[in-house]
C-alpha positions in Angstrom: 66.6 -2.0 53.4 62.7 -1.3 52.4 60.9 0.8 54.6 57.4 -0.7 56.5 55.2 0.8 53.6 57.2 -1.0 50.9 56.9 -4.2 52.9 52.9 -3.5 53.4 52.3 -2.9 49.9 54.3 -6.0 48.5 52.2 -8.1 51.1 48.8 -6.6 50.0 49.8 -6.8 46.2 50.6 -10.3 46.6 47.5 -11.3 48.4 45.8 -9.5 45.7 47.0 -11.4 42.7 47.2 -14.7 44.8 45.3 -17.7 43.1 42.3 -17.1 45.9 41.2 -14.1 43.8 41.1 -16.2 40.5 37.2 -15.5 40.5 37.5 -11.8 40.0 39.0 -12.0 36.8 35.7 -13.6 35.1 35.4 -11.6 31.8 31.5 -11.7 31.7 31.6 -9.5 35.4 34.1 -6.7 34.5 31.8 -4.5 32.8 28.6 -4.7 35.9 31.2 -4.5 38.2 32.9 -1.5 37.0 29.4 0.0 36.6 28.5 -0.8 40.0 31.5 0.8 41.4 31.0 3.6 40.0 27.8 4.2 41.6 29.2 5.2 45.1 31.5 7.8 44.0 28.9 9.7 41.8 26.5 9.5 44.7 29.1 11.4 46.7 29.9 14.2 44.5 26.0 14.4 43.9 25.5 14.8 47.6 28.0 17.8 47.8 26.3 19.4 44.7 23.2 20.5 46.4 24.2 23.7 48.0 20.5 24.0 49.9 21.4 20.7 52.1 23.6 21.8 55.2 26.8 20.4 55.2 26.8 18.3 58.2 23.9 16.4 56.8 25.9 15.5 53.8 28.6 14.6 55.9 26.3 12.2 57.8 25.0 11.0 54.6 28.5 10.5 53.0 29.8 8.2 56.5 26.6 6.3 56.4 27.1 5.4 52.3 30.5 4.5 53.0 30.1 2.3 56.1 26.7 0.6 54.4 28.6 0.2 51.0 31.4 -1.4 52.9 29.4 -4.0 55.0 27.0 -4.7 52.0 29.9 -5.0 49.5 31.7 -7.4 51.6 28.7 -9.7 52.1 28.2 -9.6 48.3 31.8 -10.4 47.6 31.8 -13.3 50.0 28.4 -14.8 48.4 30.1 -14.5 45.2 33.4 -16.1 46.1 31.7 -19.0 47.8 28.8 -19.5 44.9 31.9 -19.4 42.5 34.0 -21.5 44.3 31.4 -24.0 45.3 29.9 -24.0 41.0 33.7 -24.7 39.8 34.3 -27.7 42.7 30.7 -29.2 40.9 31.9 -28.7 37.7 35.5 -30.2 38.4 33.5 -33.1 40.3 31.3 -34.0 37.3 34.1 -34.2 34.5 36.4 -36.5 37.0 
């Protein structure tokens, strides 16, 4: 019998590969999305490279970057999802 972690992973993998996320497979957006996705980890590493900055300030900056990045990323993905959905519906409506 599969354990709880396996069930959760299977549920997550099914939701990610579902047709609802078809907009993420647009070829033209792969490189820009990768570049934008690399900015966060590079900034995080750069924060801790400055030895003259106190550790607690670096931690505060890290947590602020994480929650702000998650919030703005969620907003951006939501806007992008609905924009692609509206354009695809308009294209299908004009063709049919």
